[in-house]
C-alpha positions as a Markdown table, in Angstrom:
| # | Residue | x | y | z |
|---|---|---|---|---|
| 1 | Unk | 71.7 | -18.5 | -82.7 |
| 2 | Unk | 68.4 | -17.2 | -84.3 |
| 3 | Unk | 67.0 | -18.6 | -87.6 |
| 4 | Unk | 65.0 | -17.4 | -90.5 |
| 5 | Unk | 63.0 | -18.8 | -93.1 |
| 6 | Unk | 65.0 | -19.5 | -96.2 |
| 7 | Unk | 62.7 | -18.1 | -98.5 |
| 8 | Unk | 60.5 | -21.3 | -100.2 |
| 9 | Unk | 63.0 | -24.0 | -99.5 |
| 10 | Unk | 61.4 | -24.8 | -96.3 |
| 11 | Unk | 64.4 | -24.7 | -94.3 |
| 12 | Unk | 65.4 | -22.4 | -91.6 |
| 13 | Unk | 69.0 | -21.3 | -91.2 |
| 14 | Unk | 71.1 | -19.4 | -89.1 |
| 15 | Unk | 71.5 | -15.4 | -89.7 |
| 16 | Unk | 75.2 | -16.4 | -90.3 |
| 17 | Unk | 76.9 | -19.5 | -92.6 |
| 18 | Unk | 80.4 | -20.3 | -92.8 |
| 19 | Unk | 81.9 | -19.3 | -96.4 |
| 20 | Unk | 84.7 | -21.6 | -97.6 |
| 21 | Unk | 85.7 | -19.7 | -100.5 |
| 22 | Unk | 89.5 | -18.9 | -98.8 |
| 23 | Unk | 90.1 | -21.9 | -97.4 |
| 24 | Unk | 90.4 | -23.4 | -100.5 |
| 25 | Unk | 93.3 | -22.7 | -100.9 |
| 26 | Unk | 96.1 | -21.4 | -103.6 |
| 27 | Unk | 96.3 | -22.9 | -107.2 |
| 28 | Unk | 93.6 | -21.3 | -109.3 |
| 29 | Unk | 92.5 | -17.8 | -110.2 |
| 30 | Unk | 89.9 | -16.8 | -107.0 |
| 31 | Unk | 92.9 | -17.9 | -104.6 |
| 32 | Unk | 93.1 | -16.0 | -101.2 |
| 33 | Unk | 96.9 | -17.7 | -101.0 |
| 34 | Unk | 98.1 | -20.7 | -99.2 |
| 35 | Unk | 95.7 | -22.0 | -96.5 |
| 36 | Unk | 96.4 | -24.6 | -93.8 |
| 37 | Unk | 94.1 | -27.4 | -94.6 |
| 38 | Unk | 94.2 | -28.3 | -90.4 |
| 39 | Unk | 93.1 | -25.0 | -89.9 |
| 40 | Unk | 90.6 | -25.0 | -92.4 |
| 41 | Unk | 89.2 | -27.8 | -90.9 |
| 42 | Unk | 89.1 | -26.3 | -87.3 |
| 43 | Unk | 87.7 | -23.2 | -88.5 |
| 44 | Unk | 84.2 | -25.4 | -90.1 |
| 45 | Unk | 84.0 | -26.9 | -86.9 |
| 46 | Unk | 84.4 | -24.4 | -84.7 |
| 47 | Unk | 81.5 | -22.5 | -86.3 |
| 48 | Unk | 79.0 | -25.5 | -86.4 |
| 49 | Unk | 80.3 | -25.6 | -82.8 |
| 50 | Unk | 78.9 | -22.1 | -82.2 |
| 51 | Unk | 76.1 | -22.6 | -83.7 |
| 52 | Unk | 75.7 | -21.7 | -87.4 |
| 53 | Unk | 73.6 | -24.4 | -89.0 |
| 54 | Unk | 74.9 | -24.1 | -92.6 |
| 55 | Unk | 77.8 | -24.3 | -94.7 |
| 56 | Unk | 78.8 | -22.7 | -98.4 |
| 57 | Unk | 81.1 | -24.0 | -100.8 |
| 58 | Unk | 81.3 | -24.3 | -104.4 |
| 59 | Unk | 82.9 | -26.8 | -106.8 |
| 60 | Unk | 85.9 | -24.1 | -108.3 |
| 61 | Unk | 86.9 | -23.0 | -104.4 |
| 62 | Unk | 90.4 | -24.8 | -104.6 |
| 63 | Unk | 89.6 | -26.5 | -107.6 |
| 64 | Unk | 87.4 | -29.2 | -105.7 |
| 65 | Unk | 89.7 | -28.6 | -102.6 |
| 66 | Unk | 86.9 | -27.2 | -100.3 |
| 67 | Unk | 84.4 | -29.5 | -100.7 |
| 68 | Unk | 86.8 | -31.9 | -100.1 |
| 69 | Unk | 87.3 | -30.3 | -96.8 |
| 70 | Unk | 84.0 | -29.4 | -96.0 |
| 71 | Unk | 83.5 | -33.4 | -95.9 |
| 72 | Unk | 86.6 | -33.9 | -94.0 |
| 73 | Unk | 85.4 | -31.2 | -91.2 |
| 74 | Unk | 81.6 | -32.9 | -91.0 |
| 75 | Unk | 82.5 | -36.3 | -90.6 |
| 76 | Unk | 81.4 | -38.3 | -88.0 |
| 77 | Unk | 79.3 | -35.5 | -86.9 |
| 78 | Unk | 75.4 | -37.1 | -85.2 |
| 79 | Unk | 73.0 | -36.4 | -88.0 |
| 80 | Unk | 71.1 | -33.9 | -85.4 |
| 81 | Unk | 74.5 | -31.8 | -85.4 |
| 82 | Unk | 75.4 | -31.6 | -89.3 |
| 83 | Unk | 74.8 | -28.4 | -91.0 |
| 84 | Unk | 73.2 | -28.0 | -94.3 |
| 85 | Unk | 75.5 | -27.7 | -97.2 |
| 86 | Unk | 75.2 | -25.8 | -100.1 |
| 87 | Unk | 77.5 | -25.4 | -103.0 |
| 88 | Unk | 77.7 | -24.2 | -106.6 |
| 89 | Unk | 78.2 | -25.3 | -110.8 |
| 90 | Unk | 79.1 | -23.8 | -113.6 |
| 91 | Unk | 82.9 | -23.2 | -113.2 |
| 92 | Unk | 84.8 | -25.7 | -114.4 |
| 93 | Unk | 88.8 | -26.2 | -115.2 |
| 94 | Unk | 90.6 | -27.6 | -117.4 |
| 95 | Unk | 93.8 | -29.9 | -116.7 |
| 96 | Unk | 95.9 | -26.6 | -116.5 |
| 97 | Unk | 93.5 | -25.4 | -114.1 |
| 98 | Unk | 91.9 | -22.8 | -116.3 |
| 99 | Unk | 88.5 | -21.9 | -115.0 |
| 100 | Unk | 85.7 | -21.8 | -117.9 |
| 101 | Unk | 81.8 | -20.9 | -117.6 |
| 102 | Unk | 79.6 | -23.7 | -118.6 |
| 103 | Unk | 76.2 | -24.4 | -118.4 |
| 104 | Unk | 75.3 | -26.8 | -121.0 |
| 105 | Unk | 73.2 | -29.9 | -119.2 |
| 106 | Unk | 75.7 | -32.4 | -119.7 |
| 107 | Unk | 77.7 | -30.5 | -117.6 |
| 108 | Unk | 76.0 | -29.7 | -114.8 |
| 109 | Unk | 74.8 | -33.0 | -114.4 |
| 110 | Unk | 78.2 | -34.1 | -114.3 |
| 111 | Unk | 79.5 | -31.2 | -112.1 |
| 112 | Unk | 76.8 | -32.4 | -109.7 |
| 113 | Unk | 77.9 | -35.8 | -109.4 |
| 114 | Unk | 81.5 | -34.8 | -108.8 |
| 115 | Unk | 80.3 | -32.7 | -106.1 |
| 116 | Unk | 78.0 | -35.3 | -104.4 |
| 117 | Unk | 81.6 | -37.5 | -104.6 |
| 118 | Unk | 83.7 | -34.9 | -103.1 |
| 119 | Unk | 81.1 | -33.5 | -100.3 |
| 120 | Unk | 80.5 | -37.3 | -99.5 |
| 121 | Unk | 77.0 | -37.6 | -99.3 |
| 122 | Unk | 74.2 | -38.8 | -101.5 |
| 123 | Unk | 72.1 | -35.1 | -101.8 |
| 124 | Unk | 73.0 | -32.0 | -101.4 |
| 125 | Unk | 70.3 | -29.7 | -99.8 |
| 126 | Unk | 71.0 | -26.6 | -102.0 |
| 127 | Unk | 72.3 | -26.3 | -105.3 |
| 128 | Unk | 73.3 | -23.1 | -107.1 |
| 129 | Unk | 74.1 | -22.4 | -110.4 |
| 130 | Unk | 77.4 | -19.9 | -109.8 |
| 131 | Unk | 77.2 | -17.0 | -112.4 |
| 132 | Unk | 74.7 | -16.7 | -115.2 |
| 133 | Unk | 77.4 | -17.3 | -117.9 |
| 134 | Unk | 76.9 | -17.9 | -121.0 |
| 135 | Unk | 73.7 | -15.8 | -121.1 |
| 136 | Unk | 72.5 | -17.7 | -124.3 |
| 137 | Unk | 72.7 | -21.2 | -122.1 |
| 138 | Unk | 70.8 | -19.5 | -118.8 |
| 139 | Unk | 67.6 | -21.8 | -119.7 |
| 140 | Unk | 69.8 | -25.2 | -120.4 |
| 141 | Unk | 71.5 | -24.9 | -117.3 |
| 142 | Unk | 68.3 | -24.1 | -115.0 |
| 143 | Unk | 66.6 | -26.8 | -116.6 |
| 144 | Unk | 69.7 | -29.4 | -115.9 |
| 145 | Unk | 69.0 | -28.3 | -111.9 |
| 146 | Unk | 65.3 | -28.6 | -112.3 |
| 147 | Unk | 66.0 | -32.1 | -113.6 |
| 148 | Unk | 68.6 | -32.4 | -110.6 |
| 149 | Unk | 66.0 | -32.1 | -108.3 |
| 150 | Unk | 63.6 | -34.1 | -109.9 |
| 151 | Unk | 66.0 | -36.8 | -109.5 |
| 152 | Unk | 66.8 | -36.4 | -105.6 |
| 153 | Unk | 69.8 | -35.5 | -106.3 |
| 154 | Unk | 69.7 | -32.1 | -104.9 |
| 155 | Unk | 66.8 | -30.6 | -102.3 |
| 156 | Unk | 66.8 | -27.3 | -103.2 |
| 157 | Unk | 68.0 | -25.1 | -106.5 |
| 158 | Unk | 68.9 | -21.3 | -106.6 |
| 159 | Unk | 71.6 | -18.9 | -108.2 |
| 160 | Unk | 74.2 | -16.6 | -107.5 |
| 161 | Unk | 74.9 | -13.2 | -108.9 |
| 162 | Unk | 71.5 | -13.4 | -111.2 |
| 163 | Unk | 69.7 | -10.1 | -111.9 |
| 164 | Unk | 66.1 | -9.4 | -112.4 |
| 165 | Unk | 65.3 | -10.5 | -115.7 |
| 166 | Unk | 67.4 | -13.6 | -115.7 |
| 167 | Unk | 65.9 | -15.1 | -112.7 |
| 168 | Unk | 62.7 | -14.2 | -114.4 |
| 169 | Unk | 63.7 | -16.5 | -117.3 |
| 170 | Unk | 64.3 | -19.4 | -114.8 |
| 171 | Unk | 61.2 | -18.6 | -113.3 |
| 172 | Unk | 59.6 | -20.1 | -116.6 |
| 173 | Unk | 61.4 | -23.1 | -116.1 |
| 174 | Unk | 61.0 | -23.9 | -112.5 |
| 175 | Unk | 60.9 | -22.0 | -109.0 |
| 176 | Unk | 64.3 | -19.7 | -108.5 |
| 177 | Unk | 64.3 | -20.7 | -104.2 |
| 178 | Unk | 67.2 | -18.7 | -103.5 |
| 179 | Unk | 69.6 | -16.0 | -104.6 |
| 180 | Unk | 73.3 | -15.3 | -103.2 |
| 181 | Unk | 74.4 | -12.1 | -104.4 |
| 182 | Unk | 77.1 | -9.9 | -103.2 |
| 183 | Unk | 76.5 | -7.1 | -100.5 |
| 184 | Unk | 78.0 | -4.9 | -98.7 |
| 185 | Unk | 78.4 | -1.1 | -97.2 |
| 186 | Unk | 80.4 | -0.5 | -100.5 |
| 187 | Unk | 78.4 | -2.9 | -102.7 |
| 188 | Unk | 74.6 | -1.6 | -102.7 |
| 189 | Unk | 73.6 | -1.9 | -106.2 |
| 190 | Unk | 71.2 | -5.0 | -105.2 |
| 191 | Unk | 69.4 | -2.4 | -103.1 |
| 192 | Unk | 67.2 | -1.3 | -106.1 |
| 193 | Unk | 66.1 | -3.8 | -107.7 |
| 194 | Unk | 67.0 | -7.3 | -106.6 |
| 195 | Unk | 66.1 | -7.5 | -103.3 |
| 196 | Unk | 62.6 | -5.9 | -103.6 |
| 197 | Unk | 62.1 | -8.5 | -106.4 |
| 198 | Unk | 63.4 | -11.8 | -104.2 |
| 199 | Unk | 60.9 | -10.3 | -100.7 |
| 200 | Unk | 58.0 | -9.8 | -103.6 |
| 201 | Unk | 58.6 | -13.2 | -104.9 |
| 202 | Unk | 59.7 | -15.6 | -101.7 |
| 203 | Unk | 63.2 | -15.9 | -102.7 |
| 204 | Unk | 65.6 | -16.7 | -100.0 |
| 205 | Unk | 68.8 | -14.6 | -99.7 |
| 206 | Unk | 72.2 | -15.2 | -98.4 |
| 207 | Unk | 74.7 | -12.4 | -98.9 |
| 208 | Unk | 78.2 | -12.6 | -99.6 |
| 209 | Unk | 81.1 | -10.7 | -99.0 |
| 210 | Unk | 79.4 | -8.7 | -96.1 |
| 211 | Unk | 82.9 | -7.7 | -94.9 |
| 212 | Unk | 83.9 | -6.8 | -98.3 |
| 213 | Unk | 86.3 | -9.8 | -98.7 |
| 214 | Unk | 88.3 | -9.0 | -95.2 |
| 215 | Unk | 88.1 | -5.2 | -96.3 |
| 216 | Unk | 85.6 | -4.3 | -93.2 |
| 217 | Unk | 87.0 | -6.3 | -90.6 |
| 218 | Unk | 89.3 | -3.9 | -88.6 |
| 219 | Unk | 92.6 | -6.1 | -89.4 |
| 220 | Unk | 93.3 | -4.7 | -93.1 |
| 221 | Unk | 96.1 | -2.3 | -93.4 |
| 222 | Unk | 98.0 | -1.3 | -96.5 |
| 223 | Unk | 100.9 | -3.4 | -95.0 |
| 224 | Unk | 98.9 | -6.3 | -95.3 |
| 225 | Unk | 98.0 | -5.8 | -98.6 |
| 226 | Unk | 101.3 | -4.8 | -99.8 |
| 227 | Unk | 102.4 | -8.6 | -98.6 |
| 228 | Unk | 99.8 | -10.5 | -99.6 |
| 229 | Unk | 100.7 | -13.6 | -101.7 |
| 230 | Unk | 101.3 | -12.9 | -105.3 |
| 231 | Unk | 98.1 | -15.1 | -105.8 |
| 232 | Unk | 95.8 | -13.2 | -103.8 |
| 233 | Unk | 93.3 | -11.7 | -106.0 |
| 234 | Unk | 92.6 | -8.6 | -103.2 |
| 235 | Unk | 96.2 | -7.6 | -103.8 |
| 236 | Unk | 95.5 | -5.9 | -107.3 |
| 237 | Unk | 91.9 | -5.5 | -106.5 |
| 238 | Unk | 91.3 | -1.1 | -106.7 |
| 239 | Unk | 89.1 | -1.4 | -103.4 |
| 240 | Unk | 92.4 | -2.7 | -101.5 |
| 241 | Unk | 95.0 | 0.4 | -103.4 |
| 242 | Unk | 94.5 | 3.5 | -103.0 |
| 243 | Unk | 92.7 | 6.2 | -103.9 |
| 244 | Unk | 90.5 | 3.9 | -102.8 |
| 245 | Unk | 92.0 | 2.2 | -99.5 |
| 246 | Unk | 92.1 | 5.2 | -97.3 |
| 247 | Unk | 88.3 | 6.0 | -97.8 |
| 248 | Unk | 87.6 | 2.7 | -97.1 |
| 249 | Unk | 89.7 | 2.4 | -94.0 |
| 250 | Unk | 88.3 | 5.3 | -92.4 |
| 251 | Unk | 84.7 | 3.4 | -92.8 |
| 252 | Unk | 86.2 | 0.9 | -90.7 |
| 253 | Unk | 87.3 | 3.3 | -88.2 |
| 254 | Unk | 83.5 | 4.3 | -88.0 |
| 255 | Unk | 82.9 | 0.3 | -87.7 |
| 256 | Unk | 85.2 | 0.4 | -85.2 |
| 257 | Unk | 84.0 | 3.5 | -82.8 |
| 258 | Unk | 80.1 | 1.7 | -83.2 |
| 259 | Unk | 81.4 | -1.8 | -82.5 |
| 260 | Unk | 82.8 | -0.3 | -79.5 |
| 261 | Unk | 79.5 | 1.2 | -78.1 |
| 262 | Unk | 78.3 | -2.9 | -78.4 |
| 263 | Unk | 81.3 | -4.1 | -77.6 |
| 264 | Unk | 81.6 | -6.0 | -80.7 |
| 265 | Unk | 84.1 | -6.2 | -83.6 |
| 266 | Unk | 84.1 | -4.0 | -86.8 |
| 267 | Unk | 83.7 | -6.8 | -88.6 |
| 268 | Unk | 80.8 | -8.1 | -86.4 |
| 269 | Unk | 79.1 | -4.3 | -87.3 |
| 270 | Unk | 79.6 | -5.4 | -90.7 |
| 271 | Unk | 77.6 | -8.3 | -91.1 |
| 272 | Unk | 75.2 | -7.0 | -88.8 |
| 273 | Unk | 74.3 | -4.0 | -91.4 |
| 274 | Unk | 73.9 | -6.4 | -94.3 |
| 275 | Unk | 71.2 | -8.4 | -92.0 |
| 276 | Unk | 69.0 | -5.1 | -91.1 |
| 277 | Unk | 67.4 | -5.6 | -94.6 |
| 278 | Unk | 64.1 | -7.5 | -94.3 |
| 279 | Unk | 64.9 | -9.0 | -98.0 |
| 280 | Unk | 68.2 | -10.7 | -96.6 |
| 281 | Unk | 67.7 | -14.1 | -95.0 |
| 282 | Unk | 71.1 | -14.2 | -93.8 |
| 283 | Unk | 74.7 | -13.9 | -94.4 |
| 284 | Unk | 77.7 | -16.0 | -95.4 |
| 285 | Unk | 81.2 | -15.3 | -93.0 |
| 286 | Unk | 84.5 | -16.8 | -94.0 |
| 287 | Unk | 87.2 | -17.9 | -91.7 |
| 288 | Unk | 90.6 | -19.4 | -92.4 |
| 289 | Unk | 91.1 | -20.8 | -88.7 |
| 290 | Unk | 88.9 | -20.7 | -85.3 |
| 291 | Unk | 90.5 | -17.6 | -83.8 |
| 292 | Unk | 88.4 | -15.7 | -86.8 |
| 293 | Unk | 85.4 | -17.4 | -86.7 |
| 294 | Unk | 85.3 | -16.3 | -82.9 |
| 295 | Unk | 85.7 | -12.8 | -83.7 |
| 296 | Unk | 82.9 | -12.7 | -86.2 |
| 297 | Unk | 80.2 | -14.9 | -84.5 |
| 298 | Unk | 78.5 | -12.1 | -82.4 |
| 299 | Unk | 77.4 | -10.5 | -85.4 |
| 300 | Unk | 74.2 | -12.5 | -85.5 |
| 301 | Unk | 73.3 | -11.1 | -81.9 |
| 302 | Unk | 74.2 | -7.8 | -83.0 |
| 303 | Unk | 71.1 | -4.9 | -83.4 |
| 304 | Unk | 72.5 | -1.6 | -84.4 |
| 305 | Unk | 70.4 | 1.2 | -83.8 |
| 306 | Unk | 69.0 | 3.8 | -85.4 |
| 307 | Unk | 71.5 | 6.1 | -84.8 |
| 308 | Unk | 74.4 | 3.5 | -85.5 |
| 309 | Unk | 72.5 | 3.1 | -89.2 |
| 310 | Unk | 72.4 | 6.6 | -89.6 |
| 311 | Unk | 75.7 | 7.6 | -89.1 |
| 312 | Unk | 77.1 | 4.9 | -91.3 |
| 313 | Unk | 74.7 | 6.0 | -94.1 |
| 314 | Unk | 75.7 | 9.7 | -93.7 |
| 315 | Unk | 79.4 | 8.6 | -94.2 |
| 316 | Unk | 78.2 | 6.6 | -97.2 |
| 317 | Unk | 76.9 | 9.8 | -98.5 |
C-alpha cells in the first residue's frame, strides 16, 4: 500500500489507517452500539494483514476498552509487522461513566500512563489532544504533551479538532506535528483555513469520518437508522434523519455510479475523495469486522478522475 510522509514526524504512513472508535462498544456517550470483541480484534488484524501500518484509537473510546482491544489484536505480532499506534487524551470519565473535558497537566500525564498500560507498550507513537476544551487550558495541556515527548513516553505529539488560532497558541510552546480533523464531502469547513495552514507549516493531517460515520458507505438506509440501538449516537443525528437523509442518500447513489466505473464501493470513493486534497496525509477508516475492512481497502489505490471529481462537486454545489 502506498505511503506518505506524515508531516514532520519522520513516519511514513499508509494512505488509510484503522480507526477504532466504533469497536470500543457500548456504555458511553459516544457509543456506536454493542460490539463483539472477537470481531473487533479480527477487524484490526485484517487491516494490518492488508497493509495498513497505523491504528488510531483514544482513551475514551469504550472508556478504555478500545485501547485494550488494540493491544490484544497486536499481541504476538513480529516487530517488523507491528503498526504504529496513535491515541488521544483530554476526555476523562468518572465512576458513573460521565465524560468530561480536562487539559490540566496532572490529568494529561495520568492519562498517558493509563494508555500505556492499556496498550501494553512503553511508548506511544503519536499522542494527541482529543479536543481543545477547556480553551483556557490549552497551553497547560500542550506543555504537558511536550514534557511527555521529552520524557520518552511518546514519540510525537499532535492535536485533534483544533482550529488555526489554537494551533498557533500551541506552537509558542512546542511544534504541532499532526492534526486530526473531521473531513468528508458533507463536512468541508477545514478546506478554507485549516488545511492550507497545515500544508504551509508541514503539519501532517489524518482525517476522520471520511465516510461520514457510515453514511456514505452505500449500506445506510432509513430502515437501518430506525433499527439502530438506542445508544448509537447516529440514531438521532440530523444527518441520519429527514430532511437531510434523503439528500445524503442521493449523494451515495452518485458515489455508487462512480464506484461502478472503477470496480469500487461507494465507501472507497468517499475515502479516495478526501485523499485527493494535497494537505491530507491519510484517512482514518473504521471497521467493526474483517468483512467491513475488505470493503474499504481499495480506497488506497483508487484514483478518481477529473470527471469523477467534477460530478461530485456539481452535486454538492
